[in-house]
N, C-alpha and C positions, 0 to 999 in steps of 0.2 A: 458556474464553471469558470468564468473569467477571473473571479477572486482566487479560486484554487490555482489556476494557471499562473497568475502573477505571484502567488505565494511560493510555488515550486520554483519559478524562475528566479525569485529573489534568493531562495535558499541555494540554488545552483551557483549564482554569482558570488554569494558569500563563501561557499565552500571552495570554489576555485581561487578566490582572492586570498584565502588563508592557507591554501595547500602548500605554497612555497615555504612559509615559515615553519609549518609543522614538519614537513619532509626534511628540511635542512637541519632540524633539531634532533632528527633520529640518528642514533649511532649506526655504524656499519653493521650490516646484518648478513646472515647466510643467504638471504634472498638476493642481496646486492652481490655477494660473493659468487653465487652460482648463476646469477642472471635469470633466475626462475622463481616465481612466487605462486602461492595459492591464496584464494579468497573465498570466504563463505558468504555468498550473496544473500541467502535466506536470513542469515544472522544479521546482516547489515540492515535489511528491511525491518527486521524485528526491533532493532535498537536505534534506528534512524529517527531522531527526535522530531525533525520537521515533517517527515512522512507520517509518523504516528499522530502528530497534531492535526494534519490534514485529514487523516482517516477518522479521527475523533469528531472533527467538524462535519464530515460526511455522515457519520453515525447520528449526530444530533439533527442534521437536516432530514435524514430518513425518518427519525422519530416524529418530527414535526409533520412530515408528509403523512405518516401513518395515522396521526391524530386527526388530521384534516379529512383523510379518506374514511376514517371510522365514522366521523360525524355525517358524512355523505351516505355511508352504508346504512346508518341508523335512520336517516331521512327516507331512504328507499323502503326500509321495512315499514315505516309509518305510512308511506304511500300505498304499499301493498295491503296493509291492514285497512286503510280507508277504502280501497277498492273492494275488498272482501266484505265490507259492511253493506254493500249493495247486492242485490240478487243478480246472478249471472244472466246475461241476455238483455238486461235493461239498458236504457240509454245512459244512465249514470254509471253503470258498471263499465260499459264500453269506453266511455270518456275517460274514466280513471285508469282503465287498462292501457289506453293509448298514451296517456301521460306517463304512466309507469314505464312503459316500453321505451319511450323517448329518453326518460331519465336514466334508465339502465344502460342504454346505448351510449349516452354522453359520459356516464361514469366509467364504462369499459374503455372508451377512447382516452379519457383522462388518465386512467390507470396505466394504460399502455404507453402513453407519452411520458409520464413521470418515471416509469420503470426504465425506459430507454435512456432518458436523460441522466438518471442516476448511474446506469451502467457505463455511459459515455464518460461521465465525470470520474468514476472509479478507474476506468481504463486510462484516462488522461493522467491521473495522479501516478499510477504505476509506471506508465511509459516515461513520463518526464523525470520521475525519481530515478528510474533505471538509467536514463541518459546522464543524469547528474552523477550517479555512482560510477558509471563507466568513464566519464570525463575525469573524475578525481583519481580513479585507479590509473588511468593512462598518464596523467601528469605526475602522480607519485612514482610510477614505474620509470618514467623518463628521468626523474630527478635522482632515483636510486640506481640507475643503470640496469634496470630489470627488463629483459627482452621478451619475457613470456609470463603471462599471468593466467593461471588455470582456475576454473570454478571447482569447488569441492564442498562437501558438507561435513561439518564437525559433529553433527548430531549422531548419537548412537542409535542403531536400528532397534525396533521393537521385535524381540525374538519370537513373539506370538503372531507377528504379521508376516505372511509370506511375501506380500507386495513390498514391504519394508526391507526384508532380507534380500529379495531379488534386486531392489534398487541399490542396496549396499554392495552387493556382489558386482554389479555392473558399473559402479562409480569409476570414473577415469583415473583418479588419484588413489593409489594403493598405499603409498608411504610418502611422508614428507617430514623434514627435520628442520625446524626453525625458519621456515620460509612463509609462514602464514602472515599475511599483511592485513587481515580483517580488522584488527583493532586499530591499526594505523589509519586505515581508510575511515573508520568510524570516528576517530579522533578529529579528523579533518572536517567531516560532515557535521559533527555535533559541536564543533568548536564555538563556544560562546552561546550555544543554544539553551543550556541549562543554567538558569539563574545568573546569566551573564558571565559564568565562569569559563575560562579557557580550558580546552581539552589538551591533555598531555599525550604526545605520541608515545607508542610503545614499540619495542623492537619486535619484528615478526616472530610469532610463536610465543611471545610473552603475554601473560594475562594480568588483569588488574587485581590487586589485593582486595579481598573481601573484608 
């Protein structure tokens, strides 16, 4: 967890340090003109390179834990088979049964501890990354004279999902024109993150060529 925390903190410091250069290279936009912008937080999380790297690290750690716990589950199965090789009610059966019960209790406690630890690590990554994103958005908005930044989603709803449609109907932003700063924020966050290449800021509402 300490490694993840330091990694997020380093990414935060790097993003803030580069926010000025990126923002200042951005041409005047409608967001600056109106003083209002929108940002797709979900999309930022999806394309935030440092965040994705941390989540991949967590995934690898979880796979290691799964492998370790599988070996211990297999050991419990062997202990159970060893117990069952004795006749129930015998001293040998009772001894093996007690050993198995203790081993199962220890296994359950370890599983609970590991699950809580992984959940705390994941929560920490999401929380610190969101703090980083919010900080970069705030600095960018100040440098562009934007007084209000609203969350919105650029994703199209699934017409077969009633929950998706209801969420789309209830979204706070119904219409926006050239005030999306999502790519600008991503450019700051990912600056230098991919193969050492610097990210180029885009005008709000502009998309990268494919």
